[in-house]
N, C-alpha and C positions, 0 to 999 in steps of 0.2 A: 600083908605086914608092911608097914611103912618104915623105910630106913631114914633115920634122921641124919642131918648133916650139920657139921660145924661151919659157920659162915662168918666171914669178915666182910661187911657191906661197905659199898662206896669207897673201895680201896683203889688207888691208882697203881696199875701194873707198870713197873719201871722197865719192863722188857718191851711191851707193845704199846704202852701209853693209854690203854683203855681204862675206864673207871667203871668198876663192876664189883661183884661179890665173889671173893675167893672162897671156894667150898672144899671141904674134905669130908669123907664118910665119918660117921660116928666112931669114936675110938681112935681116930688118926689125928695126930697133932695138927694144929692150925698152921704151923710152919710148913707143912706138906700140902696145905690147901692149894688148889690150882686156879689159875685165871681161866675163865671160860672162853676167852678170845684166843689166847696163844698157848695155853697149857702150861705156862711157867708156874713153878711152885712159888709160894709166898717167900720162901727162903731165897730162891734165885732172884726174885724181884727185889728183895731187900738188898742183896749184894749188888745188883745193878744200880739201885738207888744210891748206894754209898759211892760207887764208881762215878756216877754222874755228878753227884753233889761235890765230890772231891776234885774232879778234874775238869769240869765244864763250867763256864760262866753262865750259860743258859741251861739251868738244871731242870727245865720242864720237858726237854726232849727225852723220849724213851731210848734205851740202849740200842734198839734196832734201827734207830735213825741217827746215830752218832758217829758213823764210820769216818766221815771227813774230820769231825771234831777231835777224834781220838787218834788219828793217823800218825801224829808225830810222837806218840808215846811208845816206849819199848815195854811191851806187856808179855808176861810169862804166866801161863796157866798150867797148873799141875794136874791137868786131865785133858783128854782129847775128845770129850763128848759133852753133851748138855746144851741147854739153851743159851747160856752165856757164851760158850765156845762157838755156837752157831752164829751169834751176833758179831763176834770179834775175829773169827778165823780169816776173814778177807783183808784185815788190816795189814799194811806192809811190814810192821814191826811187831807182829804178834807171833809168839812161839808157844807151843803146847807140848806136853810130854805125858808119859805114863811110866810107872815103874814095872819092869819085867825082871823076874828072878834070873832068867837065862840069857840076859843081854847085858853087856858091859855098859855102865853109865856113860852117857855121851854118844852112844852109837844108836843106830836105827834098828828097830825091831823089823822082822820080815814083812810086817804090814805097813812099814814106812813111818811109824811113829817113833819119835825120839824117846830114849830111855833115860830118865833122870832119877836120882835118889835125893830127896830133899835134905838128907843128912850129909850129903857130899856132892853138891851141885858142881857141874863142870864149867860154869860160866865165870867170867872175869868179875872182879869187884865192880860195883856200881853199874851193872849192865842193864838194869831195868828200872822203870818208873813205877810200875805196878806189878804185883804178883798176886795171883788169885789161887787160893787153895780151898777147895770144898770137898768135904767127905774124905779127907786124906789123913789128917793128923791122928785119927783113931787107929790107923794102921802102922804108925811109925813107932819103932822101938824106943828111940831116944829123941823125943820131941824138942828138947833143949838144943840139940845139935841142929835140927832142922830150922828152928827159929834163928839161931846164930847164922846159918847159911843164908837164909832169906834176908836177914839184915845186911850181910856182907854184899850180896848182889843187888840190893836196892840202892 
């Protein structure tokens, strides 16, 4: 039995820079299709593409090659895993967090990860140039508060 795949051909991966076919198994959304070179999802590649296009003059570089170009930005990501996190975690002004029910916001979890609640961020006004939230808002009780907080700290 042959398993069909959904394919987006000749797509540039904004994570690794390869031009190839993003593929996903039949029945899985193309936004979850993956780059055969680095394993990034189409969705992560699209987020990286927006970051590159918005913040870099040379927008042909993949995110994995932009460390020096993005070093001056204050970046906050509301997760501590994933391929975008892996590309950015070495930047000097990059900060990530997770939300933990049993940890006070602004404090570190026992695993060393900062706890933040997007509805009540502990950061000062205008602290960041870029905030990345992926797969977070569907878990937030009052997304309007989170959007207001993000606007406040941007």
